[in-house]
KOLVOLO-845960 format. One line per 10 residues: number of its first residue (from 1); for each residue x, y, z of C-alpha. Coordinates in steps of 0.5 Angstrom, whole numbers. Layout:
N
NUM) X/Y/Z | ...;
end
This chain:
415
1) 44/64/10 | 41/62/3 | 38/56/6 | 35/60/12 | 32/65/7 | 29/59/3 | 25/56/9 | 23/63/10 | 20/63/3 | 18/56/4;
11) 14/58/10 | 10/63/6 | 8/59/0 | 0/58/-1 | -2/51/0 | -3/51/-9 | 4/52/-10 | 7/47/-5 | 3/42/-9 | 5/44/-15;
21) 12/44/-13 | 11/37/-10 | 9/35/-16 | 15/38/-20 | 21/35/-16 | 17/28/-12 | 20/24/-18 | 27/26/-16 | 26/22/-10 | 23/16/-12;
31) 25/9/-13 | 23/3/-16 | 21/-3/-12 | 26/-8/-10 | 25/-14/-12 | 25/-21/-8 | 32/-24/-7 | 30/-31/-6 | 25/-30/-12 | 32/-28/-16;
41) 36/-33/-14 | 30/-38/-16 | 29/-36/-23 | 37/-36/-24 | 38/-42/-21 | 32/-45/-25 | 36/-42/-31 | 43/-45/-29 | 39/-51/-29 | 37/-52/-36;
51) 44/-49/-38 | 41/-42/-40 | 47/-38/-37 | 46/-33/-42 | 39/-31/-41 | 41/-31/-33 | 47/-26/-35 | 42/-21/-39 | 38/-22/-34 | 42/-20/-28;
61) 45/-14/-33 | 38/-12/-34 | 38/-10/-26 | 45/-8/-26 | 44/-2/-31 | 37/0/-29 | 36/7/-27 | 31/5/-21 | 36/-1/-18 | 39/1/-11;
71) 45/-1/-9 | 42/-8/-6 | 39/-9/-12 | 45/-9/-15 | 49/-13/-9 | 44/-19/-11 | 45/-18/-18 | 53/-19/-18 | 52/-24/-13 | 48/-28/-18;
81) 53/-27/-23 | 59/-30/-19 | 54/-36/-17 | 53/-37/-25 | 61/-37/-27 | 62/-41/-21 | 58/-47/-24 | 62/-46/-30 | 68/-46/-26 | 70/-39/-29;
91) 73/-37/-22 | 77/-31/-24 | 69/-28/-27 | 67/-30/-20 | 71/-27/-16 | 71/-20/-20 | 64/-20/-19 | 64/-22/-11 | 68/-15/-11 | 63/-11/-15;
101) 58/-14/-10 | 62/-13/-4 | 63/-5/-6 | 55/-4/-8 | 53/-8/-1 | 58/-3/3 | 53/2/1 | 47/-1/4 | 44/-2/11 | 46/-10/10;
111) 54/-9/11 | 55/-15/16 | 51/-19/12 | 54/-18/6 | 61/-18/9 | 60/-26/12 | 56/-27/5 | 63/-25/1 | 68/-27/5 | 64/-34/5;
121) 64/-34/-2 | 71/-32/-3 | 73/-38/1 | 69/-43/-3 | 73/-41/-9 | 79/-42/-5 | 77/-49/-3 | 74/-51/-10 | 81/-49/-13 | 84/-54/-7;
131) 88/-49/-4 | 86/-50/2 | 91/-46/7 | 88/-40/4 | 81/-43/5 | 83/-45/12 | 85/-37/13 | 79/-34/10 | 74/-40/14 | 78/-37/21;
141) 76/-30/19 | 68/-32/18 | 66/-30/25 | 61/-36/27 | 56/-30/30 | 55/-29/23 | 53/-35/22 | 46/-34/22 | 46/-29/17 | 47/-34/11;
151) 42/-37/7 | 41/-44/7 | 45/-47/2 | 51/-43/4 | 50/-45/11 | 50/-52/8 | 56/-52/4 | 60/-47/10 | 59/-54/14 | 62/-58/8;
161) 68/-54/8 | 68/-55/16 | 68/-62/15 | 74/-62/11 | 78/-59/16 | 76/-63/21 | 77/-69/17 | 84/-66/16 | 85/-65/23 | 83/-72/25;
171) 76/-70/27 | 72/-75/25 | 66/-74/29 | 66/-67/29 | 66/-68/21 | 60/-72/20 | 56/-68/26 | 57/-62/21 | 55/-66/15 | 49/-68/17;
181) 47/-61/20 | 48/-60/12 | 43/-65/10 | 37/-63/15 | 39/-55/13 | 39/-58/6 | 33/-62/6 | 28/-56/9 | 31/-51/5 | 34/-53/-2;
191) 34/-61/-3 | 36/-60/-10 | 43/-58/-7 | 43/-65/-2 | 47/-68/-7 | 53/-64/-6 | 53/-66/2 | 53/-73/0 | 59/-72/-4 | 63/-70/2;
201) 60/-76/6 | 64/-80/0 | 70/-76/3 | 69/-78/10 | 67/-85/9 | 74/-85/5 | 78/-83/12 | 74/-88/16 | 75/-94/10 | 68/-95/11;
211) 65/-97/4 | 58/-98/6 | 58/-91/8 | 61/-89/1 | 56/-93/-3 | 49/-90/1 | 52/-84/0 | 54/-84/-7 | 47/-88/-9 | 43/-82/-5;
221) 47/-77/-8 | 46/-80/-16 | 38/-81/-13 | 37/-73/-12 | 42/-70/-17 | 38/-74/-22 | 31/-72/-19 | 33/-65/-19 | 38/-66/-26 | 43/-63/-23;
231) 49/-66/-28 | 54/-62/-24 | 53/-66/-17 | 53/-73/-22 | 60/-71/-25 | 63/-70/-17 | 60/-77/-15 | 62/-81/-19 | 69/-77/-19 | 69/-78/-11;
241) 67/-85/-11 | 73/-86/-17 | 77/-83/-11 | 75/-88/-6 | 76/-94/-10 | 83/-92/-12 | 85/-91/-4 | 82/-98/-3 | 87/-100/-9 | 81/-103/-13;
251) 83/-100/-19 | 76/-103/-23 | 71/-100/-20 | 76/-93/-19 | 76/-93/-27 | 69/-95/-28 | 67/-89/-24 | 72/-85/-27 | 70/-87/-34 | 63/-85/-32;
261) 65/-78/-29 | 69/-76/-35 | 64/-79/-40 | 59/-74/-37 | 64/-69/-36 | 65/-69/-43 | 57/-67/-44 | 57/-61/-39 | 62/-58/-43 | 63/-52/-39;
271) 69/-48/-42 | 65/-48/-48 | 59/-45/-44 | 63/-41/-40 | 67/-38/-47 | 61/-36/-49 | 59/-32/-42 | 65/-28/-43 | 64/-26/-50 | 57/-24/-47;
281) 60/-20/-41 | 65/-17/-46 | 59/-14/-50 | 55/-12/-44 | 61/-8/-41 | 61/-5/-47 | 54/-3/-48 | 54/-1/-40 | 60/3/-41 | 56/7/-46;
291) 50/7/-42 | 54/11/-36 | 57/16/-42 | 49/17/-43 | 46/17/-37 | 52/22/-35 | 51/27/-41 | 43/27/-39 | 45/27/-31 | 49/34/-33;
301) 42/36/-38 | 38/35/-32 | 42/39/-27 | 42/45/-32 | 35/44/-33 | 34/44/-25 | 38/49/-24 | 35/54/-29 | 28/52/-26 | 30/54/-19;
311) 34/60/-21 | 28/62/-24 | 23/60/-18 | 28/65/-13 | 27/70/-17 | 20/70/-17 | 20/69/-10 | 26/75/-9 | 20/79/-14 | 15/77/-9;
321) 18/78/-3 | 20/85/-5 | 12/86/-7 | 11/83/0 | 15/89/3 | 13/95/-1 | 5/93/1 | 7/92/8 | 10/100/8 | 4/103/4;
331) 0/99/10 | 4/102/16 | 4/109/12 | -4/108/11 | -5/106/18 | 0/113/20 | -5/118/16 | -11/115/20 | -8/116/26 | -6/123/25;
341) -13/124/22 | -17/121/28 | -12/126/32 | -14/131/28 | -22/130/30 | -21/128/37 | -17/135/38 | -23/138/34 | -28/135/39 | -24/137/45;
351) -24/144/43 | -30/144/41 | -33/142/47 | -28/147/51 | -32/153/47 | -39/151/48 | -36/151/56 | -34/158/55 | -42/159/51 | -45/156/58;
361) -41/162/62 | -43/167/58 | -50/166/59 | -49/166/67 | -52/172/70 | -48/177/74 | -51/174/81 | -50/166/78 | -43/169/77 | -43/172/84;
371) -45/166/87 | -40/161/83 | -34/166/85 | -35/165/93 | -37/158/92 | -30/157/89 | -28/162/95 | -30/156/100 | -37/160/103 | -42/156/105;
381) -50/157/102 | -51/160/108 | -46/165/108 | -46/167/100 | -53/168/102 | -51/173/108 | -46/176/103 | -51/177/97 | -57/179/102 | -61/173/100;
391) -64/167/103 | -60/161/103 | -66/157/99 | -65/162/94 | -57/161/94 | -58/153/92 | -65/156/87 | -59/159/83 | -53/153/84 | -59/149/81;
401) -60/152/75 | -52/154/74 | -51/146/75 | -56/145/69 | -53/151/65 | -45/148/66 | -47/140/66 | -44/138/73 | -47/135/79 | -44/138/85;
411) -41/144/88 | -34/141/87 | -34/141/80 | -34/149/80 | -28/149/84;
end
């Protein structure tokens, strides 16, 4: 009932009043421009490649707490936070941020792509933790038809995991196909991550007992990792080649590459960086909670102000409606008065006409009145002349005078 009344009242607004209302309330429905997720991924990747993990977290936190950020903006921000923690092997924080990303993503129109990405990332974590049963279970839950929804880097890593499962199942041909497909994807879209596929090619060479394949993959991987300064991939390449020689019982080379990987791993110092980020994360969470409380207080104040403004507007509109009703009643009363006045004038005119007609009758001669009476009785001009002992032409002459006096045209009007 109230909505119908409001719509009815809104329709009666003048154009100027509608413009004022639009300027007043339009800020309530405006949102900030969403950022480009591809550009965000590049910026965060560049920061992480420079080991500026704290800068990455601060930038992403700014997006998460920004009032104008949409659910999709926050989804991408939490996803990038998860990937940042993953680089530092902090899997608990990675999983927490993936859950936050999923929560935001479910409130967008991209739910299918969001579910596919989050499920894939969780599968990667179980795979990195060498929990292959859990990883395979998640792998089987991913719909192959959703593969096209993933970005290039995620597709390549997905194929890495698929190749491992094919190796475990003894399907080495399919494993190599998957890795070659991953190489093509990364060469086109994310060449800085090619070393991740070369690591898997070393693992495949181990199953095939192909030293040349392992050494070739290692050389290509090291070259790519050095080109893009990806120290983490260099560590993995050293350890993977070390394990290859360990299986071959070539302990000299196994020890050599294991030591190179261990030395480089010490410089990488991921636990220390992860610890710093944990402290930063706690500080950011406290700030976020304070900001949420402040936002809630501001929201309450804003709602109170809006309620007061709306109440005043509704009161003004009600007064306007009442005023219009009174004006309409006054107009109707004036119309009735004018109509009665016109009826009175019309009646007086008709009455005056009848009086004038009576006056014409009083001015008639006795002879003329006699002729009128005989016409009313249906006598012809000749019969009237015989009755009154006058000629027919005389009768016609009297009738002509009578017609002029009474303002009529023929004898039928006399009857």
